[in-house]
Every structure is written in structure tokens, then in C-alpha cells.
Backbone as a chain_set.jsonl record, in Angstrom:
{"seq": "MQRHLVERELTSDGPGNGPPRKGGRSVTVNLAESPLSWLHARGHLTDAQFAAGECLRRDFERAQLAPSVTMRWDPVRVQGGGEPGLNSSERQIAARQRFDGAVNIAGPGLSDILWRVVCAGEGLPDAERALGWPVRSGKLVLRLALDRVAGYYRIA", "coords": {"N": [[64.574, 32.785, 58.507], [66.479, 31.19, 56.069], [68.065, 32.527, 53.145], [68.466, 31.992, 49.696], [69.077, 33.343, 46.951], [68.451, 33.356, 43.461], [68.605, 34.064, 39.927], [66.09, 33.281, 37.628], [64.691, 32.073, 34.541], [61.62, 33.395, 33.391], [58.808, 31.637, 32.711], [55.785, 30.485, 31.022], [54.688, 28.723, 32.829], [55.634, 29.584, 35.221], [58.535, 30.265, 37.284], [61.44, 29.096, 35.616], [63.839, 26.36, 35.43], [66.402, 26.989, 34.755], [69.035, 29.468, 34.142], [68.154, 32.865, 33.138], [67.443, 33.562, 29.65], [69.242, 35.554, 27.31], [67.884, 38.692, 26.935], [65.423, 37.72, 27.665], [62.609, 37.448, 29.97], [63.028, 37.599, 33.5], [63.083, 36.309, 36.877], [63.559, 36.648, 40.391], [64.33, 34.048, 42.551], [63.898, 32.404, 45.647], [65.645, 29.809, 46.642], [65.736, 28.497, 49.058], [63.258, 28.608, 50.13], [60.34, 26.901, 50.944], [57.776, 25.211, 48.99], [55.386, 25.208, 50.392], [55.622, 27.323, 52.277], [55.828, 29.38, 50.451], [53.268, 29.408, 49.256], [51.752, 30.043, 51.523], [52.767, 32.564, 52.255], [51.779, 34.122, 50.223], [49.1, 34.162, 50.608], [47.571, 31.943, 49.852], [47.212, 29.775, 51.466], [45.74, 29.086, 54.637], [46.588, 30.045, 58.036], [46.232, 27.82, 59.701], [46.291, 25.687, 57.86], [48.906, 25.938, 56.903], [50.343, 25.495, 59.294], [49.583, 22.849, 59.797], [50.756, 21.566, 57.608], [53.455, 22.055, 58.181], [53.705, 20.594, 60.558], [53.299, 18.008, 59.572], [55.51, 17.805, 57.81], [57.592, 18.041, 59.661], [57.21, 15.699, 61.193], [57.679, 13.843, 59.161], [60.4, 14.288, 58.685], [61.487, 13.753, 61.253], [60.833, 11.077, 61.515], [62.557, 10.041, 59.797], [62.104, 9.353, 57.066], [62.897, 10.081, 54.56], [65.029, 9.389, 51.732], [68.316, 8.151, 52.478], [71.901, 8.405, 52.833], [74.395, 5.776, 52.543], [76.06, 5.702, 54.715], [75.925, 6.462, 58.152], [76.113, 9.49, 59.829], [75.52, 10.391, 62.302], [76.063, 11.69, 65.613], [77.765, 9.747, 68.114], [76.033, 8.4, 70.826], [76.24, 8.632, 74.357], [75.634, 6.447, 77.03], [73.321, 7.303, 79.577], [73.545, 10.03, 79.364], [71.475, 11.199, 78.057], [68.314, 12.892, 77.347], [65.441, 12.867, 79.545], [62.622, 10.614, 79.203], [61.404, 9.524, 76.064], [63.561, 7.445, 74.111], [65.807, 7.863, 71.263], [65.055, 6.079, 69.203], [62.434, 5.45, 69.936], [61.248, 7.984, 69.705], [61.485, 8.342, 66.963], [59.855, 6.264, 66.016], [57.384, 7.091, 67.066], [57.031, 9.491, 65.646], [56.8, 8.431, 63.082], [54.402, 7.025, 63.344], [52.621, 9.144, 63.811], [52.916, 10.525, 61.36], [52.037, 8.547, 59.495], [49.388, 8.297, 60.391], [48.363, 10.878, 59.841], [48.624, 10.998, 57.032], [46.957, 8.883, 56.327], [44.497, 9.9, 57.203], [44.202, 11.993, 55.402], [43.704, 10.591, 53.069], [43.598, 8.421, 50.133], [43.357, 9.787, 47.627], [44.138, 12.377, 48.173], [46.54, 12.298, 49.494], [48.692, 12.037, 47.769], [49.379, 14.544, 46.504], [49.853, 15.93, 48.806], [52.108, 14.625, 49.953], [54.01, 15.093, 47.896], [54.261, 17.944, 47.741], [54.524, 18.926, 50.424], [56.315, 17.134, 51.795], [58.287, 16.217, 49.908], [58.936, 18.594, 48.747], [58.25, 19.559, 46.212], [57.227, 21.851, 43.688], [53.921, 23.183, 43.026], [53.166, 23.209, 40.192], [54.946, 21.253, 39.151], [54.205, 18.99, 40.646], [51.516, 18.682, 39.869], [51.881, 18.097, 37.145], [53.356, 15.695, 37.335], [51.461, 14.036, 38.489], [49.574, 13.984, 36.541], [47.468, 15.786, 36.49], [45.042, 18.425, 35.822], [46.144, 21.777, 35.019], [46.555, 24.089, 37.667], [44.894, 22.756, 39.448], [45.979, 21.544, 41.619], [46.333, 23.221, 43.839], [43.821, 23.555, 45.062], [43.242, 20.87, 45.781], [45.398, 20.36, 47.473], [44.826, 22.163, 49.551], [42.457, 21.028, 50.567], [43.495, 18.583, 51.49], [45.303, 19.509, 53.441], [43.509, 20.664, 55.233], [42.275, 18.38, 56.297], [44.51, 17.188, 57.507], [45.1, 19.142, 59.382], [42.933, 18.82, 61.096], [43.577, 16.283, 62.083], [45.964, 16.822, 63.503], [44.875, 18.437, 65.364], [44.67, 21.232, 64.995], [43.37, 24.368, 65.052]], "CA": [[64.589, 31.911, 57.353], [67.653, 31.324, 55.231], [67.751, 32.96, 51.786], [69.404, 31.625, 48.644], [68.428, 33.978, 45.814], [69.027, 33.148, 42.134], [67.799, 34.549, 38.812], [65.562, 32.211, 36.794], [63.885, 32.501, 33.405], [60.186, 33.402, 33.665], [58.082, 30.926, 31.666], [54.327, 30.529, 31.203], [54.365, 27.9, 33.996], [56.277, 30.158, 36.404], [59.998, 30.287, 37.156], [62.049, 27.921, 35.019], [64.915, 25.747, 36.205], [67.711, 27.474, 34.327], [69.249, 30.917, 34.159], [67.379, 33.538, 32.088], [68.066, 33.762, 28.349], [69.555, 36.952, 27.008], [66.714, 39.399, 26.438], [64.202, 37.121, 28.19], [62.154, 37.923, 31.276], [63.575, 36.805, 34.599], [62.51, 36.504, 38.202], [64.437, 36.213, 41.474], [63.707, 32.938, 43.284], [64.571, 31.984, 46.871], [65.681, 28.348, 46.609], [65.597, 27.968, 50.416], [61.862, 28.723, 50.532], [59.567, 25.711, 50.581], [56.534, 25.516, 48.279], [54.339, 25.457, 51.373], [55.772, 28.682, 52.799], [55.544, 30.284, 49.333], [51.812, 29.51, 49.157], [51.248, 30.729, 52.719], [53.176, 33.972, 52.206], [50.98, 34.808, 49.207], [47.693, 34.1, 50.991], [46.863, 30.805, 49.269], [46.951, 28.837, 52.558], [45.457, 29.704, 55.929], [47.588, 29.755, 59.065], [46.032, 26.449, 60.169], [46.774, 24.783, 56.813], [50.37, 26.02, 56.898], [50.818, 24.83, 60.51], [49.389, 21.41, 59.608], [51.789, 21.126, 56.681], [54.735, 22.064, 58.885], [53.69, 19.45, 61.483], [53.492, 16.802, 58.775], [56.892, 17.807, 57.339], [58.443, 17.774, 60.818], [57.106, 14.27, 61.497], [58.352, 13.145, 58.068], [61.847, 14.381, 58.917], [61.827, 13.058, 62.502], [60.707, 9.64, 61.285], [63.659, 9.729, 58.88], [61.511, 8.636, 55.943], [63.543, 10.487, 53.317], [66.18, 8.538, 51.386], [69.542, 8.564, 53.153], [73.133, 7.828, 52.304], [74.693, 4.482, 53.141], [76.814, 5.888, 55.964], [75.264, 7.31, 59.145], [77.065, 10.422, 60.419], [74.988, 10.871, 63.572], [77.039, 11.563, 66.704], [77.604, 8.588, 68.99], [75.427, 8.788, 72.096], [76.797, 7.977, 75.534], [74.578, 6.04, 77.949], [73.138, 8.101, 80.778], [73.649, 11.464, 79.105], [70.344, 11.64, 77.242], [67.202, 13.567, 78.017], [64.466, 11.912, 80.071], [61.491, 10.34, 78.317], [61.619, 8.568, 74.989], [64.88, 7.428, 73.478], [65.729, 8.322, 69.874], [64.286, 5.115, 68.407], [61.022, 5.612, 70.289], [60.798, 9.245, 69.104], [61.375, 8.096, 65.524], [58.662, 5.435, 65.82], [56.215, 7.933, 67.339], [56.889, 10.408, 64.51], [56.314, 7.625, 61.954], [52.993, 6.735, 63.596], [51.878, 10.393, 63.562], [52.949, 10.767, 59.916], [51.143, 7.584, 58.858], [48.019, 8.652, 60.751], [47.972, 12.094, 59.112], [48.484, 10.652, 55.619], [45.751, 8.059, 56.217], [43.352, 10.791, 57.348], [44.071, 12.736, 54.149], [43.072, 9.691, 52.117], [44.418, 8.041, 48.982], [43.32, 10.777, 46.551], [44.733, 13.643, 48.596], [47.87, 12.125, 50.079], [49.727, 12.154, 46.739], [49.812, 15.942, 46.385], [50.35, 16.298, 50.127], [53.476, 14.138, 50.081], [54.887, 15.735, 46.914], [54.501, 19.365, 48.028], [54.959, 19.153, 51.803], [57.467, 16.316, 52.197], [59.329, 16.179, 48.881], [59.29, 19.967, 48.39], [57.968, 19.855, 44.808], [56.312, 22.952, 43.428], [52.611, 22.725, 42.569], [53.128, 22.837, 38.771], [55.649, 19.98, 38.956], [53.393, 17.924, 41.237], [50.352, 18.49, 38.991], [52.368, 17.435, 35.938], [53.726, 14.314, 37.677], [50.244, 13.278, 38.788], [48.693, 14.011, 35.378], [46.299, 16.594, 36.828], [44.934, 19.686, 35.083], [46.869, 22.918, 35.577], [45.902, 24.867, 38.734], [43.986, 21.953, 40.276], [46.707, 21.071, 42.785], [46.176, 24.104, 44.995], [42.555, 23.205, 45.718], [43.37, 19.545, 46.383], [46.333, 20.51, 48.589], [44.108, 22.819, 50.655], [41.567, 20.026, 51.167], [44.327, 17.63, 52.235], [45.833, 20.185, 54.631], [42.402, 20.808, 56.188], [42.127, 17.092, 56.991], [45.687, 16.994, 58.349], [44.936, 20.069, 60.501], [42.03, 18.146, 62.028], [44.322, 15.197, 62.714], [46.898, 17.402, 64.476], [44.057, 19.28, 66.263], [45.029, 22.637, 64.771], [42.127, 25.092, 64.739]], "C": [[65.82, 32.217, 56.504], [67.226, 31.724, 53.825], [68.87, 32.518, 50.846], [68.772, 32.1, 47.336], [69.192, 33.716, 44.52], [68.071, 33.731, 41.094], [67.372, 33.359, 37.961], [64.764, 32.82, 35.643], [62.411, 32.402, 33.778], [59.475, 32.775, 32.478], [56.584, 31.03, 31.928], [53.88, 29.709, 32.411], [54.941, 28.45, 35.288], [57.777, 30.167, 36.203], [60.519, 28.98, 36.568], [63.166, 27.391, 35.902], [66.282, 26.303, 35.865], [67.833, 28.981, 34.414], [68.477, 31.578, 33.016], [68.174, 33.651, 30.788], [68.298, 35.244, 28.134], [68.33, 37.594, 26.366], [65.394, 38.844, 26.943], [63.824, 37.711, 29.536], [62.703, 37.015, 32.351], [62.879, 37.171, 35.899], [63.531, 36.021, 39.222], [63.69, 35.188, 42.313], [64.553, 32.631, 44.509], [64.518, 30.466, 46.925], [65.508, 27.723, 47.992], [64.147, 27.997, 50.893], [61.091, 27.49, 50.064], [58.317, 26.119, 49.809], [55.394, 25.847, 49.238], [54.425, 26.879, 51.923], [55.513, 29.713, 51.706], [54.04, 30.491, 49.209], [51.222, 30.28, 50.335], [51.564, 32.219, 52.675], [52.337, 34.77, 51.216], [49.48, 34.666, 49.437], [46.91, 32.945, 50.398], [46.552, 29.726, 50.3], [46.648, 29.609, 53.831], [46.582, 29.367, 56.903], [47.477, 28.311, 59.553], [46.537, 25.438, 59.137], [48.297, 24.772, 56.772], [50.946, 25.281, 58.109], [50.683, 23.308, 60.384], [50.454, 20.848, 58.671], [53.158, 21.067, 57.341], [54.826, 20.916, 59.897], [53.943, 18.15, 60.728], [54.942, 16.703, 58.29], [57.856, 17.478, 58.473], [58.403, 16.294, 61.197], [57.785, 13.433, 60.422], [59.858, 13.138, 58.289], [62.268, 13.648, 60.187], [61.744, 11.545, 62.362], [61.789, 9.132, 60.341], [63.171, 8.877, 57.711], [62.153, 8.99, 54.607], [64.699, 9.54, 53.001], [67.441, 9.062, 52.067], [70.743, 7.91, 52.486], [73.433, 6.526, 53.036], [75.407, 4.6, 54.478], [76.047, 6.812, 56.894], [76.315, 8.174, 59.826], [76.533, 11.022, 61.716], [76.053, 10.746, 64.652], [76.731, 10.347, 67.57], [77.052, 9.074, 70.331], [76.043, 7.973, 73.23], [75.644, 7.652, 76.476], [74.524, 6.966, 79.153], [73.196, 9.6, 80.535], [72.483, 12.029, 78.333], [69.292, 12.357, 78.055], [66.202, 12.536, 78.509], [63.316, 11.722, 79.077], [61.849, 9.299, 77.284], [63.054, 8.594, 74.49], [64.713, 7.759, 71.994], [64.934, 7.37, 68.984], [62.792, 5.253, 68.67], [60.454, 6.901, 69.709], [60.605, 9.08, 67.598], [60.119, 7.279, 65.211], [57.394, 6.255, 66.044], [55.967, 8.91, 66.189], [56.338, 9.663, 63.3], [54.831, 7.325, 62.117], [52.134, 7.972, 63.359], [51.803, 10.683, 62.065], [51.975, 9.84, 59.194], [49.677, 7.901, 59.155], [47.517, 9.863, 59.978], [47.747, 11.792, 57.637], [47.245, 9.792, 55.402], [44.49, 8.892, 56.34], [43.117, 11.578, 56.056], [43.401, 11.881, 53.082], [43.919, 9.47, 50.874], [44.428, 9.077, 47.861], [44.037, 12.061, 46.892], [46.168, 13.494, 49.085], [48.992, 12.275, 49.053], [50.27, 13.571, 46.64], [50.398, 16.416, 47.705], [51.804, 15.868, 50.291], [54.41, 14.887, 49.139], [55.242, 17.164, 47.306], [55.096, 19.556, 49.42], [56.248, 18.405, 52.132], [58.605, 16.349, 51.184], [59.737, 17.572, 48.421], [59.103, 20.296, 46.915], [57.054, 21.062, 44.724], [54.99, 22.402, 42.903], [52.586, 22.38, 41.08], [53.814, 21.496, 38.491], [54.833, 18.81, 39.492], [52.17, 17.635, 40.371], [50.752, 17.711, 37.733], [52.679, 15.956, 36.217], [52.498, 13.442, 37.942], [49.269, 13.23, 37.608], [47.417, 14.792, 35.62], [46.242, 17.839, 35.951], [45.702, 20.807, 35.799], [45.969, 23.654, 36.565], [44.888, 24.069, 39.558], [44.651, 21.548, 41.586], [46.499, 21.909, 44.026], [44.91, 23.77, 45.772], [42.664, 21.867, 46.444], [44.31, 19.598, 47.585], [45.643, 21.152, 49.79], [43.155, 21.846, 51.345], [42.354, 19.031, 52.019], [44.854, 18.261, 53.518], [44.746, 20.435, 55.671], [42.202, 19.518, 56.973], [43.292, 16.845, 57.941], [45.617, 17.934, 59.567], [43.998, 19.476, 61.545], [42.727, 17.024, 62.777], [45.256, 15.72, 63.8], [46.196, 18.329, 65.48], [44.483, 20.751, 66.203], [43.752, 23.341, 64.314], [42.366, 26.216, 63.767]], "O": [[66.146, 33.379, 56.261], [66.162, 31.321, 53.357], [70.054, 32.65, 51.155], [68.029, 31.361, 46.692], [70.416, 33.834, 44.476], [66.875, 33.875, 41.35], [68.201, 32.519, 37.611], [64.235, 33.925, 35.751], [61.996, 31.433, 34.413], [59.525, 33.305, 31.368], [56.164, 31.595, 32.938], [52.81, 29.963, 32.964], [54.76, 27.85, 36.348], [58.249, 30.087, 35.069], [60.096, 27.895, 36.968], [63.409, 27.911, 36.991], [67.232, 26.104, 36.622], [66.868, 29.683, 34.717], [68.173, 30.918, 32.022], [69.394, 33.811, 30.799], [67.615, 36.082, 28.723], [67.806, 37.093, 25.371], [64.343, 39.429, 26.681], [64.628, 38.396, 30.169], [62.833, 35.808, 32.15], [62.193, 38.188, 36.006], [64.287, 35.087, 38.95], [62.559, 35.425, 42.737], [65.781, 32.6, 44.428], [63.47, 29.891, 47.22], [65.169, 26.544, 48.095], [63.841, 27.46, 51.958], [61.194, 27.093, 48.904], [57.844, 27.247, 49.951], [54.536, 26.674, 48.927], [53.409, 27.565, 52.023], [55.029, 30.807, 51.996], [53.581, 31.625, 49.071], [50.299, 31.077, 50.162], [50.718, 33.044, 53.02], [52.202, 35.985, 51.366], [48.68, 35.009, 48.567], [45.68, 32.965, 50.438], [45.721, 28.854, 50.047], [47.231, 30.665, 54.076], [47.421, 28.51, 56.626], [48.488, 27.652, 59.791], [47.148, 24.436, 59.506], [48.909, 23.714, 56.622], [51.916, 24.534, 57.979], [51.567, 22.567, 60.816], [50.993, 19.77, 58.919], [53.932, 20.143, 57.094], [55.894, 20.331, 60.076], [54.705, 17.297, 61.182], [55.539, 15.628, 58.353], [58.817, 16.733, 58.283], [59.441, 15.7, 61.489], [58.404, 12.415, 60.734], [60.516, 12.114, 58.105], [63.306, 12.986, 60.196], [62.493, 10.814, 63.01], [61.914, 7.928, 60.119], [63.739, 7.829, 57.405], [61.97, 8.271, 53.625], [65.283, 8.952, 53.912], [67.615, 10.271, 52.215], [70.607, 6.987, 51.684], [72.792, 6.212, 54.039], [75.356, 3.675, 55.289], [75.562, 7.855, 56.455], [77.301, 7.654, 60.347], [77.036, 12.045, 62.18], [76.858, 9.815, 64.625], [75.571, 9.969, 67.736], [77.55, 10.047, 70.898], [76.329, 6.785, 73.08], [74.771, 8.491, 76.697], [75.56, 7.367, 79.685], [72.912, 10.371, 81.452], [72.485, 13.209, 77.983], [69.363, 12.424, 79.282], [66.12, 11.441, 77.952], [63.077, 12.572, 78.219], [62.517, 8.31, 77.587], [63.686, 9.65, 74.452], [63.587, 7.917, 71.522], [64.209, 7.821, 68.097], [61.982, 5.183, 67.745], [59.306, 6.923, 69.267], [59.659, 9.625, 67.029], [59.407, 7.572, 64.251], [56.432, 6.124, 65.287], [54.82, 9.132, 65.8], [55.504, 10.198, 62.57], [54.08, 7.364, 61.143], [51.052, 7.879, 62.781], [50.743, 11.046, 61.556], [51.178, 10.294, 58.374], [48.824, 7.788, 58.275], [46.377, 9.878, 59.513], [46.78, 12.278, 57.049], [46.552, 9.953, 54.398], [43.506, 8.621, 55.652], [41.973, 11.804, 55.662], [42.616, 12.388, 52.28], [44.843, 10.234, 50.596], [45.454, 9.223, 47.196], [44.501, 12.768, 45.997], [46.927, 14.463, 49.088], [50.121, 12.603, 49.418], [51.483, 13.78, 46.686], [51.335, 17.214, 47.721], [52.64, 16.661, 50.723], [55.503, 15.278, 49.548], [56.405, 17.557, 47.213], [56.08, 20.28, 49.573], [57.176, 18.99, 52.69], [59.767, 16.493, 51.564], [60.772, 17.727, 47.772], [59.735, 21.225, 46.412], [56.206, 21.27, 45.592], [54.941, 21.283, 42.394], [52.032, 21.342, 40.72], [53.324, 20.699, 37.692], [54.774, 17.753, 38.862], [51.823, 16.474, 40.159], [50.053, 16.789, 37.311], [52.312, 15.078, 35.435], [52.506, 12.246, 37.649], [48.261, 12.525, 37.66], [46.386, 14.492, 35.016], [47.258, 18.264, 35.401], [45.88, 20.78, 37.017], [44.773, 23.821, 36.326], [44.099, 24.661, 40.295], [43.963, 21.241, 42.56], [46.488, 21.385, 45.14], [44.929, 23.709, 47.001], [42.23, 21.742, 47.589], [44.053, 18.955, 48.603], [45.856, 20.728, 50.925], [43.056, 21.84, 52.572], [41.939, 18.678, 53.123], [44.853, 17.621, 54.57], [45.029, 20.421, 56.869], [41.984, 19.557, 58.184], [43.095, 16.351, 59.051], [46.031, 17.554, 60.663], [44.238, 19.612, 62.745], [42.496, 16.834, 63.971], [45.337, 15.145, 64.886], [46.844, 18.928, 66.338], [44.634, 21.414, 67.229], [43.138, 22.957, 63.32], [41.428, 26.924, 63.398]]}, "num_chains": 1, "name": "protein.A"}
């Protein structure tokens, strides 16, 4: 795993977004660490929940659902030199179908926190605030959503 460590001000909600104030408390944050891996490393998610989240994130990225720039910088593919099986468009469509199926299984109430934390990489406090939820409620809802997604991906 790549590490990108920075010093952040320690606030009542956790690490802040800016550098620490003089004389204030600070904490070292790894910006390359995802919120999902942070929760798993601290025992807040089971191995199955973490694996389900990683499967969902992988399908999100393979389906290319994230916003992109106007110019595509993908390498040009030459006919006949590809791997056997599905072509790139078919793999993208299959990933989109898996992603949509997993999000539908999670349900409308759970998919919001699932998308924000797993796909968009938002921290739980930010996701709770954006959704208007009480503090510390997101972890429980995220675990429920990941349990459903684990069932969808057949992760025991």
C-alpha cells in the first residue's frame, strides 16, 4: 500500500483538513488510505465486509462510473493483440451490471452511505454530515450495507 503521510489538526470530529495550528494537537494521516481500509485496520469491519467493499469499489472503477476528463488518454488497442474472452466494452458493461446489482441489493436507504464511503472515498463523519444523519450512525449503516453486498458477491 502506498503511503502519503501529512500532519493534520486534531478536532473533535477527528483529523481536520488543514495543517495543525501552533500549539494545537495534531495527528499524522495517510492520505493514500481509503476510509474502508481505515475501518478494517481498526477492527470496525470484518474481513468479509472489507472484501465486499473492495469488490464494489473495483466494479465501480472498472465500469468507469467516476467523472472523467474530456480527453481519453487510454492507449490505442491493436486488433488481434488482445486477451481472449470479453473485449473492453463487454468487461465494462459486466462491471456496471455487477455494481448496479450490488447497489440494488443494498437498498435505497443503505446505498447512499455505501456509495459515499466505498466509491467516493468520503470519511464517515463527512458522509454522515452530508446525509444529515446523527454522529456515529454511519458505521452501523455501512456495516449493514456491506453485509448485503457480501451476500451479493457470495463472500462468506
